[in-house]
N, C-alpha and C positions, 0 to 999 in steps of 0.2 A: 142597635145591635144588642144581642143576648149573649149569654155565656154559651160557649166558651170564649167568644171573641172579646167581650168585654173585659175579661178578667186576664187575658194574654198580654204579657209585656212586649211592646213593639219597639224597634229601635228609633222611631219618630218620637217615642215617650221620654227618651233620654238623648235628645239632639245635642246636648252639649257635649257629649263624647264623641259625636262623630268628627273625622277629620277629613280634610278635603283631599280627594284624589285627583293627580294630574296625569295626562299622558307624559311619557318619557320625552318624545321628541318635539321640538320647538319648530312648528311649522311656518313656513313663510307664505303669506297670502298675497303675492305679487308676482308678476311675471319675472322670469329670470333675467339677468343681466343680458344686454346685447351689445354688439360691437365687434365680435371677433371676425365677421365676413369683411366688414369694411378694414379694419385695422391691419388685416393680413396683406392688403394690398400695397401696404408703406413698408419701406426697408429703411430701419434706423441708420443714419449715417453713423459709422464707427467712431468718428472724431468729433467731439463737441466744437461749436464755433466759439471763438475767443476774439477779443478786441473788439472792433465797431462792425464786424459781420464777416462775411465769407463771400468771395468772387468767383462766379464761374466764367471761364474764357470758353469760347465757343467759335465755330466757323459758320457763318450765315450762308455762304456760299463758295465753292470750290472755285480753283483757277480755271478761267475759260481759255485753255491753251491751244487746243487743237483747231484747225482749219483745212477745208478742202479746196482743190484748185485744179483746173484743168491743165495748165502749163507746167510741164516737167521741170523747167528751169525757173519757174516763178520764185518769187521772193519767200523766204521762210517767215511763218506767222509771227506777229509781233507777240512779244512776252506779256503775260497777264499775271496778275496776283489774285491771291484768295481775298475773300471779304471777312475779315476777323470782327469780333465783337466780344465784350464783357459785360457782365451785370453782377450786382452786389446785393446780396440778401444783408438788409441793414440792421444793426443794432444801435439804438440811440435812446438812453434814459431821459434825455431832456426834451426831446421832440418826437412825441409819438406820430406825428404825420410822416416823418422820416424813419419809422421803426416798423420792422416786418414780423416780429416775433410776438406772441400771445402768451401772457402769464396765465399759470394755473396755480391755484393755492388750496390749502385745506388746513382745518384746524380742529382739533377735539380737546374737550375741557370738562375737567370733572373735579368734585372735591375729593380731597384725600380719603375720606372714609370709603366712599364709592370704589376708588381704586383698590383700597385694601381688603374691601369686602369680597372682591372677586366675585366667585359663583356661589358665595355662602348664602343660603335661604333663596335663592333665585335660580330658574331653570338655565339661564345662560349668564356668562359675566358680562354685563352690560358695557362696561368701559372696554373691554377686550374686543367684543362683538362690534361695536363701532369703529374702534381704530383699525381692526383688521379688514372693514368694508371700504377704506379709503380707496385703495388701489383699484378695486373692482369699480367704484363709482367713477374714478378718474377715466378709465378705459372705456366705459360706457359713454361718458360725456363726451369724450375726445371723439370717438366714432360718430356720435350724433352731431356734434358741431362740424365735422368734416363735410357733411353733407348740407350745411346751412352755409349762407352767404355771409358776407363780413358784418352785417347786422346782427348776427346770431340768431336769426328768425327760425322758430322751429315750425311754426304753422301759423295759418289765419283763422280768425273767427269766422265761422260760416253761417249766416242768417241772424235771426233775433235770440239772444240769450234767453233762458228762462230760470225758474228756481231750482235749486238742487233738492227737490224733495222726492224725486222718483228716479228710478234707474234707466229710464228712456227719456228722450227729448220730447217725444210726442206726449207723454203722460205727466210731464212736469208742469207745474203751475208757472203763469206768466208773471211778470214784473219782479226780477230778482233784487234782492237787497243784501246789505252786509249781514243782514240777520239771517236771512234764508240760504245764503249762498247762491251759487250760479251753476247752471248745466248748460253746455252748449257744445254745438258741432264745429268741427275743424276742417279745414281744406288746406290745399297747397302745403301739404306735409304729412308726416305719418303720425298715426296713433300710437305708434310703439313708444315714441318719446316721452309720453305721459305715465307718470309711475306714481302710485299712491304714496303721499307724505313729501313728495317733492314740492319745491316752491317755484311759481312763475309769476312774471309780471305780463301785464296787458298794456300795449303800448299804442297811443294815438298815431296812426300813419302820418298824418299831416303836420303834427307838431314835435313828434318823438317824445311827448309826455307820458307818464305813467297814468294810466286811468285807474287802474287798481293793482297794488303790488304786493308781492310775496303771498300770493293765494296759496292755500294747501290743497294739491290734488287729494280728493278724498277717498277714491275708490278705483278699481281697475276698470278702464275706459270700455265703453260698450262699442265693440267693434261691428255690431249690427248697424247702428245709425251713427257711427263716428262721433259719439258725444262723449264728454268728459265733464265730471264733477269738481267744484271747487268751493271751499270754505274761507270766509273771512275770519281770520284769527285775532284773537282780541286779549288773549292771555297766555302766559307760558315764558319761555326763553325770549330774551330781547330780539334775537335774530328770527326768531319765529312770528313776530307780530306782522299783520297785514297793514297796508296804507291805502288810502284813495277810497273810491266808492263803486262798488260793483254795478250799480244801477247805470253808470256811465259807460260801460263795456258794450261796443257795438259791432256790427258787421264789418269784417276785413280788418279788424284790430290785429297788430302783430303781436304774437306770443312769444317770449323767450324764458329762459331761466333768470331767475331772480337776480337783477343787478348787472346782467350781461349784455344788454342792448348795446350795438355797435363795438362789440369786443369779441366778435367771432374770429376765426381762423382764415388764413390763406389756404384753402384745400379744394375739394371737389365742389362745393358750392361756389366758389369764386372763381376757379379755373374755367369751369364749364358754362359760366354765365355769359352772356352777350358783350363783347367789349364795349367799353365807353371810351367817347373820344377825349380822353383828360389823362393827366399822369398822375392817377390815383391808384393804379394796380400796384402790386407788390414791386418792390424794387424802385417805385416811382417811376413805372415804366407805363407808357401810353401805347395799348395793345394796338390801337388804330395807326400808330406810326409805323411806316414801313420797315424801320430798323428792328420793330419788336413784335411784327406780327407772327413769328414764328411762336409766339406764346399763346396763340389761340388754337385750340383743339379743333378738330373738324366738327362743324355744327351743321345738322340737317334737322328743319323744322318739319313736323308732321302736319301742320295746318290745323290743329285739333281734331285729326282723324285719328282712328283707332291704330295700333299697331299692327303692321302688315308685314309679310315677308318682303314686298316690295321695299318698304322703309329700311328694313334690315339689310337688304342687298344693296341699295342705294348707298348707305353709310359704309359699306364693304367695298364698293366699287371707289368711292370717293378716298377711302384710306388705301386702296390698291394703287393709285397714282403716285402714292409717297414711298414706294419701294416694293420690290417683286418678291422678296424674301418673306414667306408666312412666318408671322410673329411666333405663334405656337405658345404663347405666354398671355394672350389676351382673355380678359374676363369680361363678359357681358353682365352687367349688374342693373337690376331694376327692383322695385318694389314687389310683394308676393303677387298682386293682383296683375301687374303687368307681365310678370315672369310666367304665370299661367296662361295669359293671352298669348304670349311667344310659343309657347309649347303647343296649344292648340293650332296656332298659325302654321308653325313650321312643321307639325307632325311628330308624333313620338317616335317613328320609325327612322327619324333622321338622326338620332342620338345614338351614339355608339359607347362600347364600354373598352376600356383599355386592358389588354392582356397583362398577367402578371409579369412584372419586370420591364414592361414597355417604358422606354426612355421619356416618352410623353407624360407617362404618369409620374414617373421621378420628378420632372420638371415641375409639374403643379404640386406635387408633394412639397417641393421646397417651398412655393409660396404659400402652401397651407390653403389652397383654395378648394372648395367642395361645391359640388354642382352638376350640372348635365353636360357632358361631352358632345361637342357638336363639331363636325368636320367642314370647313369652309376653304375654297380655293385661295380666298385672300388672307383670311386671318389665320388659316392654318386650323389646328385643332384648338378649340376654345372652350371655357367653361361658362355655361349660362347660369348664374347663381341668383337667388332671391334673397334680398337683403331687406328685413322689416324696417330698417332705418332710411332706407332709399326713397326719394321721390317717386310717387306714381306716375308723374306726367312727363317723365323721361327715362330714357335708356342710356347706360353709359358703357363705352367700349374702352376698357382701361388696359394698358400695356403695363404689367406689373413692375418691370424693373425700372421703368422711368419715375417712380414716385418714391421720394425719400423724406424722412422726418428730420428735420435739423434741430438739435437741442445747442442752447446756450449755456457754456460753461460746465455743464453736466447734463447727463441723460436723463430725460423724462421727470417724472414727479419725485422729488428727493426730499427726505426727513432733514429738518434743520436740526443740526447738533448744537447744543449749547456747552456751557463750561464742563470740562471733564468726559466731552464726547457724549453726553446724555441727550435723549430725545426729548424727554420730559422736562419741564421746568415750572417753577413755582410763580404765579403772577403776584404782584404787588397789591397790598389790600387797597380798598377804596378810599380810604383817607390817606392824604399824601404824607410822605416821609415817616410812616409808621412801619415799615419794613414789609416783607412777604407774608401773604396769608396762607389759606389753606386749599387754595384753588391751583391745580396743575393743569397745563396745557401742553399740546404738542403740534407741531407746525410741519407742513410740507409746501414746496414751491418748486417751480419750474418754469421754462420758457421754451416754447417750440414754435417751428414754421414748417409747414409741409412745402415742399419744393418738387416741381416736375422738371427733369432734365431734358425731355423732348415733348412737350405738350403736343405738337402739332402731329406726333403719331398716334394721339388718342383722339376719342370722338364722342359723340353723343347725337341723340336723336330726341329734339325737345318738343315741347308743346303738343305732347301726345294726349288723346282724349283718355281719361281715367275710367278703367272697366268698372262696371257696376258691382 
């Protein structure tokens, strides 16, 4: 270049004076928290469970008292009695096989200087941000595990895994390793349960052993091909390190949150599953036993066929034999794909709007449900909702007021208060008998069980073909 450009002083000639500029807002590059649609179906029981559990007394059948006859002077019918029953939601700290609650816990941990620093020199207060995210994380995971069975299964690996070197499964290279990470497709579950920076285990379904554990989800899942990317972490915090061998992950391996295999909830996933002829259900009940068949929701199989108005009506007919009063609080819940298929099948003109002040609107407002309003002669007015966390191979018919959340000793996830009522406490130094160090932690814990007071009033259509 020539003058005057050669003699002009430019900012790049004094780069040492340049200060880094940042946007004011701290952006989140991951999907928002899920869970509100599912969690609104459950009413928290106002009284925590204490002692060794809580017993529900019920009537299996009314007294069979009335008889008809032709003879006007005939004998009066013999007296009959009701068929009573009771069942106990169990609390047992020593025998988990006789225990119906699931514990949830959380911990945050920082050095003293990070806590004192706060937002100084940073766009956000790191400690405060992580601390305040605990309740939202709990609410989302609670909703996710409500759709899982007792194994806590989130999804299954679908097909052959590849390396995590591209955003699509088709373009990814073959033969994944701990160095390259893994990208894989999922099925029998929702893609919405995978979130960047969350940790997952991959379980051998034959043995229950962890093939690869504590793998970190690296990016937003690819919804177009239902694929998710993971990395094997070898450095960082102790709780972030991965285990096992990515190369061993195979088709139909079970995916769970890290450390949660066989620690699921008694909730939708368990209640709507096919009954097993053994005393392994909640409360130690065998749902195939005649005494406990009231614990089985109405279950209709689609036989791997697509959702249809006929299937929907058949479920309504089956549930119609259980009572003649319209429920008016039924929520038809499915995944977004199945929800769209139902809308297309039923037709948009079948959905109605509630006039302002309508009692039906108030009823659903109390339950907090959102979705399409549909008038049905058996169900009454129902909500048809799409829940990203719901399985796409089934549709649930949920009667809201029958589902309760039981908590032991206190409600939900509670901060553990230490001496002086403080939540934060200093941890001991790594060298024994040298006192407390400069690391502070805060813990939360709780125990819950989801209970259905009248499961037979609820229903599902299962084994439905998943829409493309």
